[in-house]
C-alpha positions in Angstrom: 0.0 0.0 0.0 3.0 2.2 0.0 1.9 3.9 -3.2 -1.4 5.1 -1.9 -2.7 8.2 -0.2 -6.1 7.9 1.7 -8.0 11.0 2.7 -10.8 10.4 5.3 -13.4 13.1 5.7 -16.3 13.5 8.0 -17.6 15.9 10.7 -16.1 16.0 14.2 -16.7 12.6 16.0 -17.3 10.7 12.8 -14.3 8.4 13.6 -11.7 9.7 11.1 -8.8 9.2 13.5 -10.0 5.8 14.7 -10.3 4.5 11.1 -6.9 5.9 10.2 -5.3 4.2 13.2 -6.9 0.9 12.3 -5.6 1.1 8.7 -2.1 1.8 10.0 -2.2 -1.3 12.1 -3.0 -3.6 9.2 -1.4 -2.0 6.2 1.7 0.0 5.3 0.4 3.5 5.9 1.5 6.4 8.0 -1.3 8.2 9.8 -0.9 12.0 9.5 -3.3 13.6 11.9 -3.2 17.3 11.1 -5.1 18.3 14.2 -2.8 16.3 16.6 0.3 17.5 14.8 -0.8 21.1 14.9 -1.7 20.7 18.6 1.8 19.4 19.4 3.3 22.5 17.8 1.1 25.1 19.4 1.6 23.6 22.9 5.3 22.8 22.5 7.8 24.3 25.0 8.4 27.9 24.0 5.3 28.2 21.8 4.0 31.0 24.0 6.8 33.2 22.7 5.8 32.7 19.0 3.1 35.0 17.8 2.1 32.6 15.0 1.7 29.7 17.3 -0.2 31.8 19.8 -2.6 32.7 17.0 -3.1 29.1 16.0 -3.6 28.1 19.7 -6.5 30.6 19.9 -8.0 29.2 16.8 -7.7 25.6 18.1 -9.2 26.4 21.5 -12.2 28.2 20.1 -13.1 25.4 17.6 -11.9 27.2 14.5 -9.6 25.7 11.9 -5.9 26.5 11.8 -4.9 29.3 9.4 -4.9 27.6 5.9 -1.5 28.9 4.8 0.2 27.8 8.0 -1.6 24.4 7.8 -0.7 23.8 4.1 3.0 24.5 4.8 3.3 22.1 7.8 1.2 19.4 6.1 3.1 19.6 2.7 6.5 19.4 4.4 5.4 16.3 6.4 3.8 14.7 3.3 7.0 15.0 1.3 9.0 13.4 4.0 6.6 10.5 4.3 6.4 9.8 0.6 10.2 10.1 0.3 10.5 7.4 2.9 8.4 5.1 0.7 5.2 5.0 2.8 1.6 5.4 2.0 -0.3 8.0 3.9 -3.6 8.4 5.6 -5.1 11.8 6.5 -7.8 12.1 9.0 -9.7 15.2 7.8 -7.0 17.0 5.9 -6.9 19.1 3.7 -9.6 21.0 5.6 -10.1 24.2 3.4 -10.3 24.9 -0.3 -7.0 26.7 -0.1 -5.2 23.8 1.5 -6.7 21.4 -1.0 -6.3 23.3 -4.2 -4.0 26.3 -3.4 -4.0 29.4 -5.6 -1.9 30.9 -8.3 1.1 31.3 -6.0 0.8 28.1 -3.9 0.3 24.4 -4.8 -2.5 22.8 -2.9 -2.0 19.4 -1.2 -3.9 17.6 -3.9 -1.4 18.7 -6.5 1.4 17.6 -4.3 -0.2 14.2 -3.7 -0.8 13.7 -7.5 2.9 14.3 -8.1 4.0 12.0 -5.3 1.5 9.2 -5.6 -0.5 9.6 -8.9 -4.1 10.6 -9.1 -5.4 7.0 -9.4 -3.7 6.2 -6.1 -5.5 9.0 -4.1 -8.5 7.4 -2.3 -11.1 9.6 -0.7 -13.5 8.4 2.0 -16.4 10.3 3.5 -17.7 9.1 6.9 -21.3 10.2 7.3 -22.8 10.8 10.7 -25.6 12.9 12.1 -24.9 16.2 13.8 -26.3 14.9 17.1 -24.0 11.9 16.9 -21.0 14.3 16.5 -22.1 16.3 19.6 -22.7 13.2 21.7 -19.5 11.4 20.8 -17.3 14.5 21.2 -18.9 15.5 24.5 -18.1 12.1 26.0 -14.7 11.8 24.4 -11.5 11.6 26.5 -8.0 10.9 25.1 -4.8 9.6 26.6 -2.7 12.4 28.1 0.5 10.5 27.1 0.0 9.0 23.6 -3.1 10.9 22.5 -5.2 7.9 21.5 -8.9 8.0 22.3 -10.2 6.1 25.4 -13.6 4.5 25.0 -16.3 6.0 27.1 -17.2 2.5 28.4 -13.7 2.1 29.9 -14.1 1.8 33.7 -10.7 3.0 34.9 -10.4 5.7 32.3 -6.9 4.7 31.4 -5.4 4.1 28.0 -5.5 0.5 26.9 -2.3 1.0 24.9 0.1 2.8 27.3 -2.0 3.0 30.5 -1.7 6.7 30.5 -4.4 8.8 32.4 -7.3 10.3 30.5 -7.8 14.0 29.7 -10.6 16.0 28.3 -9.7 18.2 25.3 -10.8 21.8 25.5 -12.3 21.7 22.0 -14.7 18.8 23.0 -17.1 21.1 24.9 -20.6 21.1 23.3 -20.5 24.8 22.5 -17.2 24.4 20.7 -18.3 21.3 18.9 -21.1 23.3 17.3 -18.5 25.8 16.0 -16.4 22.9 14.6 -19.5 21.4 12.9 -20.2 24.8 11.3 -16.5 25.1 10.2 -16.8 21.6 8.6 -20.0 22.4 6.7 -18.8 25.7 5.4 -15.1 25.3 4.9 -14.3 21.5 4.4 -17.4 19.9 2.9 -17.2 22.1 -0.3 -13.8 20.3 -1.1 -15.7 17.1 -1.7 -18.0 18.7 -4.3 -15.0 20.1 -6.2 -13.2 16.8 -5.9 -16.1 15.0 -7.6 -16.0 17.6 -10.4 -12.3 16.9 -10.9 -13.0 13.1 -11.3 -12.0 11.9 -7.8 -14.2 9.1 -6.6 -15.6 9.6 -3.1 -16.4 6.5 -1.1 -19.4 7.3 1.1 -19.5 5.2 4.3 -22.0 5.2 7.2 -20.0 6.2 10.2 -22.8 5.6 12.8 -22.1 1.9 13.6 -19.4 0.6 16.0 -15.8 1.4 14.8 -15.0 -2.2 13.9 -18.1 -2.4 11.7 -17.2 0.9 10.0 -13.6 -0.4 9.5 -14.9 -3.5 7.7 -16.8 -1.2 5.3 -13.6 0.9 4.8 -11.4 -2.0 4.0 -14.0 -3.5 1.6 -14.7 -0.2 -0.2 -11.0 0.6 -0.6 -10.3 -2.8 -2.0 -7.6 -3.6 0.5 -6.4 -7.1 1.2 -5.2 -8.3 4.6 
């Protein structure tokens, strides 16, 4: 699978990150989580002294998307490194804006970069479809590991990570009022990318994201034509 790039779209709480992590564990992909990577940069030691990182931290904590030009730069750099190393890549929700996806007259968008690195026929797009209420409910209950960042199931009794046993933490952007902002951002700034992709000949695999993660994963593997 080293010659493929998979883009998983869906509103907050649709399971993009979970499905990406599942693909990584079975196939030769690297999961590039734009949100998690950006979060690591804006909270890194010394970030409070950088005006750009402080701006992005404010966007993150209020539910808004990172600034597109900044995001395109950090994602493009990481993508080239991963492709150069010979790995396939899975994005959970990136590119998130029209600029990040398609660029402008002065900047190449991520899709142009991916076409050059992997070839258009090897770019696979998945759309996980869930109701808005599902997004709010899932995110409101979500906790993640404070050490490795992986999600911890709400049903977990001891609220510790099953991977590294790290303690759980609640993300600031998973408050109901912020989730609603994130849903609005997805509808207005990310969803239009799918429409333009279709017009450019990209095939979008629509998958019901409401069932349990393992059931959704079975659909993803089948629709992507992957073989274990």
